[in-house]
C-alpha positions in Angstrom: 0.0 0.1 0.2 1.4 3.8 -0.7 1.8 6.1 1.4 1.2 9.9 -0.6 2.0 12.9 1.1 1.2 16.6 0.8 4.0 17.0 -1.3 3.6 13.7 -3.2 0.5 15.5 -4.3 2.0 18.8 -5.7 4.9 17.6 -7.3 2.5 15.0 -9.4 -0.7 17.1 -10.2 -0.3 20.9 -11.3 -3.5 23.7 -11.0 -4.6 22.9 -14.6 -3.8 18.9 -14.6 -6.3 19.0 -11.5 -8.3 20.9 -13.6 -9.0 18.9 -15.9 -8.9 15.9 -14.0 -12.3 17.1 -12.3 -14.2 17.7 -15.8 -13.1 14.5 -16.8 -14.8 12.5 -14.1 -17.3 14.9 -13.3 -18.7 14.7 -17.5 -18.6 10.9 -16.9 -20.0 10.3 -13.3 -19.2 7.9 -10.9 -21.1 6.3 -7.6 -21.2 9.2 -5.0 -23.5 8.9 -2.4 -24.6 11.6 0.1 -21.9 12.9 2.4 -22.1 12.1 6.1 -22.2 14.9 8.1 -22.0 14.8 11.7 -21.8 18.0 14.5 -19.1 17.6 17.1 -20.0 19.7 20.2 -17.4 21.6 21.3 -17.6 23.4 25.0 -14.8 25.4 24.4 -15.0 27.0 20.6 -16.9 26.8 18.1 -18.1 23.4 17.2 -16.4 21.4 14.6 -17.6 18.7 11.9 -16.9 15.4 10.6 -16.8 14.2 7.0 -16.9 11.3 5.6 -17.4 10.7 1.9 -17.1 7.5 0.0 -17.0 7.2 -3.9 -16.3 4.3 -6.9 -17.0 3.2 -10.2 -18.5 0.6 -11.3 -16.1 -2.4 -12.0 -13.8 0.4 -10.9 -11.8 1.4 -7.9 -13.2 3.0 -4.4 -12.2 5.3 -2.0 -13.3 6.9 0.5 -12.4 10.5 2.3 -12.7 11.0 6.3 -12.1 14.8 7.3 -12.6 16.5 10.6 -13.4 20.4 10.1 -12.0 22.7 13.3 -12.8 26.3 12.7 -10.4 26.7 15.7 -7.9 25.1 14.7 -7.2 28.4 13.0 -6.0 29.7 16.7 -3.7 26.8 16.2 -1.6 27.5 13.6 -3.6 24.6 11.6 -5.7 23.7 8.7 -8.9 24.1 9.0 -9.3 20.9 7.2 -7.7 17.6 7.4 -8.4 14.2 6.7 -6.8 10.9 4.9 -7.9 9.8 1.7 -8.1 5.7 1.3 -7.8 4.3 -2.3 -9.2 1.2 -2.8 -9.2 -1.5 -5.8 -11.9 -2.2 -7.3 -11.7 -5.9 -8.3 -9.9 -6.6 -4.4 -10.9 -4.0 -2.3 -7.2 -4.1 -1.0 -6.0 -0.4 0.2 -4.0 0.8 -2.5 -3.2 3.8 -1.2 -3.5 6.4 1.6 -3.4 9.8 0.7 -3.1 13.2 2.7 -6.2 14.1 2.7 -5.4 18.0 3.7 -3.6 18.5 0.6 -6.3 16.3 -1.3 -8.8 18.4 0.3 -7.3 22.4 -0.9 -6.0 20.7 -4.2 -9.5 18.9 -5.2 -11.4 22.3 -3.9 -9.4 25.0 -6.0 -9.7 23.3 -9.1 -13.4 23.0 -8.9 -13.4 26.1 -8.4 -11.5 26.9 -11.8 -13.3 24.3 -13.3 -16.3 26.3 -13.1 -15.2 29.5 -13.8 -13.8 28.1 -17.4 -17.4 27.8 -17.7 -18.1 31.4 -16.2 -15.9 33.6 -15.5 -15.2 35.6 -18.2 -11.8 34.7 -21.4 -9.8 38.1 -20.3 -10.5 37.8 -16.6 -7.4 39.3 -15.2 -8.1 40.8 -11.4 -8.4 38.0 -8.6 -10.3 39.4 -5.4 -9.9 36.1 -2.3 -11.3 37.4 0.6 -9.3 34.9 3.1 -6.3 34.2 3.9 -6.8 30.1 4.9 -4.8 27.3 3.9 -7.5 27.8 0.8 -6.7 31.0 -0.7 -3.0 30.3 -2.5 -4.7 27.5 -4.1 -7.9 28.9 -5.9 -5.4 31.8 -6.3 -3.0 29.4 -8.0 -6.4 27.1 -10.0 -7.5 30.1 -11.4 -4.6 31.2 -12.7 -4.9 28.2 -14.5 -7.8 28.6 -16.4 -7.6 32.1 -16.6 -4.9 34.9 -16.8 -5.1 36.3 -13.6 -2.4 39.1 -13.2 -3.7 41.3 -10.3 -5.0 39.8 -6.8 -5.7 41.4 -3.8 -6.4 40.0 -0.6 -8.8 40.9 2.1 -9.1 39.7 5.7 -11.1 40.4 8.7 -7.2 41.0 10.1 -5.3 43.6 7.7 -1.8 42.2 8.1 -3.0 38.3 7.5 -3.6 39.7 4.2 -0.1 41.6 3.7 1.4 38.6 4.5 -0.4 36.4 2.3 0.1 39.6 -0.7 3.8 39.2 0.0 4.0 35.5 -0.3 1.6 35.8 -4.2 3.8 38.5 -5.2 6.9 35.3 -5.7 4.9 33.1 -7.6 4.7 36.4 -10.6 1.3 37.9 -9.3 0.9 41.6 -8.8 -0.9 40.9 -5.0 -1.8 43.5 -2.3 -3.9 44.0 0.7 -7.0 45.6 1.6 -9.3 46.9 4.1 -12.0 47.9 1.6 -13.9 45.5 0.8 -16.6 47.2 -1.2 -13.3 49.2 -3.3 -11.8 45.8 -4.5 -15.0 44.2 -5.4 -15.8 47.5 -7.3 -13.2 46.2 -9.4 -12.8 42.5 -9.9 -13.3 39.7 -12.4 -13.6 36.9 -10.2 -14.0 36.9 -6.1 -13.2 33.7 -4.7 -14.2 33.6 -0.6 -12.8 30.8 1.1 -13.9 31.6 4.4 -16.0 30.4 7.7 -18.5 33.2 8.2 -21.9 33.2 9.5 -22.7 36.7 7.9 -22.4 38.0 4.8 -19.1 39.4 3.9 -19.6 40.0 -0.6 -22.8 42.6 -1.1 -24.9 42.1 -4.4 -24.6 46.3 -4.8 -21.0 46.2 -4.4 -20.7 44.1 -7.8 -19.5 45.1 -11.1 -21.5 43.7 -14.4 -19.9 41.0 -15.5 -18.2 39.4 -12.0 -17.7 36.0 -11.4 -18.3 35.0 -7.3 -16.4 32.0 -6.1 -18.0 30.9 -3.5 -16.0 28.3 -1.5 -17.2 28.2 2.7 -20.5 28.6 4.2 -20.9 24.4 4.1 -23.3 24.4 6.3 -26.5 26.3 6.1 -25.5 28.2 8.8 -22.6 29.7 7.5 -23.0 32.6 4.9 -20.8 34.3 2.7 -22.6 36.4 0.6 -26.3 38.5 1.2 -29.0 37.4 -1.1 -28.6 40.3 -4.0 -25.8 38.7 -4.8 -27.8 35.1 -5.6 -30.0 37.9 -6.7 -28.2 39.7 -9.0 -25.8 36.3 -10.7 -26.8 33.6 -12.5 -26.7 30.5 -9.9 -24.5 27.3 -10.8 -23.4 24.4 -7.8 -20.8 22.0 -8.0 -23.8 19.5 -7.1 -27.2 20.1 -7.0 -28.9 18.0 -4.4 -25.5 19.6 -2.2 -25.3 22.7 -2.2 -29.1 23.0 -1.7 -28.9 20.8 1.4 -25.7 22.2 3.0 -24.4 25.7 1.3 -25.6 29.0 3.5 -25.6 31.2 0.6 -28.3 29.4 -1.3 -30.1 27.2 1.4 -30.7 31.2 3.4 -31.0 32.6 0.1 -34.3 30.3 -0.6 -35.1 30.2 2.8 -36.2 34.3 2.4 -37.7 34.0 -0.5 -35.4 35.8 -2.6 -34.7 33.6 -4.8 -35.9 29.5 -5.3 -34.5 26.3 -6.8 -35.4 26.7 -10.4 -32.6 29.8 -9.9 -30.2 27.4 -9.7 -29.2 26.7 -13.9 -26.6 24.0 -13.4 -23.9 22.0 -11.7 -21.2 20.5 -12.8 -22.0 17.5 -14.1 -24.3 19.7 -16.3 -21.7 22.0 -17.5 -19.6 19.3 -18.4 -22.0 17.6 -20.0 -22.8 20.5 -21.7 -26.8 20.1 -20.3 -26.7 23.9 -19.4 -24.4 26.4 -21.0 -22.2 29.1 -18.5 -21.7 32.4 -19.3 -23.8 33.5 -22.2 -22.4 37.7 -21.8 -19.2 39.2 -20.8 -22.1 41.8 -18.5 -24.3 38.7 -16.9 -23.1 38.6 -13.1 -22.4 35.1 -13.0 -22.0 32.7 -8.7 -20.6 29.5 -8.3 -21.7 27.8 -4.7 -19.2 24.8 -3.8 -19.9 22.5 -1.0 -17.4 19.7 -1.9 -18.3 16.6 -4.0 -17.0 13.3 -3.1 -15.9 13.0 -7.3 -13.8 15.6 -6.5 -11.6 13.1 -3.7 -11.6 10.5 -6.2 -10.7 11.7 -9.5 -8.4 14.0 -7.3 -7.4 10.8 -5.2 -7.1 8.0 -8.9 -5.7 11.6 -11.6 -2.5 11.6 -8.4 -1.9 8.2 -8.3 -2.0 7.5 -11.8 0.5 10.3 -12.5 3.3 8.9 -9.9 3.0 5.5 -11.2 4.0 6.8 -14.4 
């Protein structure tokens, strides 16, 4: 059985290749039951979440991710999401590989957002606003830059010094990057706004969105969380990673439906629909689009298979 480290994942599958692996698997599909989602109550900090996400291909490999989302890890300088992925042989059921689930999650989540942006963001999108500075942020920047000509990155965080620190790191990757404490002004000139936070209240407002912007929502994976207000959902054409997951768990979508701002019929499609050509993505340079991601077991499976196959070459 192979043990695959975070470094193995990064060196074997670059961002664009990860995007293409997800595109292939979303287009052909595999068996992916809705993930099991358990709340782990904490007395001294915000509750944690345990996720169990199985997936398998008929007559092919199978896999399962076990992950924990611990908001309190921000105070420990640890990633909010951690876990492992176990890839099984499809014939014998024997474990084939155990992968670093923390890095696999950040890489596949960023790739899913970039895959959506490849259908939904303007082809000339060059200014990315990154909301949040956690482990997802640099991965999202790299993934979006793999599908769009990103040149400028503006970073916002509740703690401005964290935005400045990440901006310095991003500049080393060749981008013009800066931190800001004025999120409204940053959003007003953005081509893509990517949010990766654990916020329970809106950060980005619909009134701030310029024509043609694409909004990428990665945080708010529980119904009680959200990163945007109802006006964002009303102003944008809405797409999700999976219809069942986002309409049940994605706080931005769930709360907008509950308030009556939108209905489920306003969700234009998911990544299965986009990759199969069942629905169209962006249809004009002026329209605003939003993609809500909550995570899907197919993404982990596709990423794990692509990594192991690359390492076997």
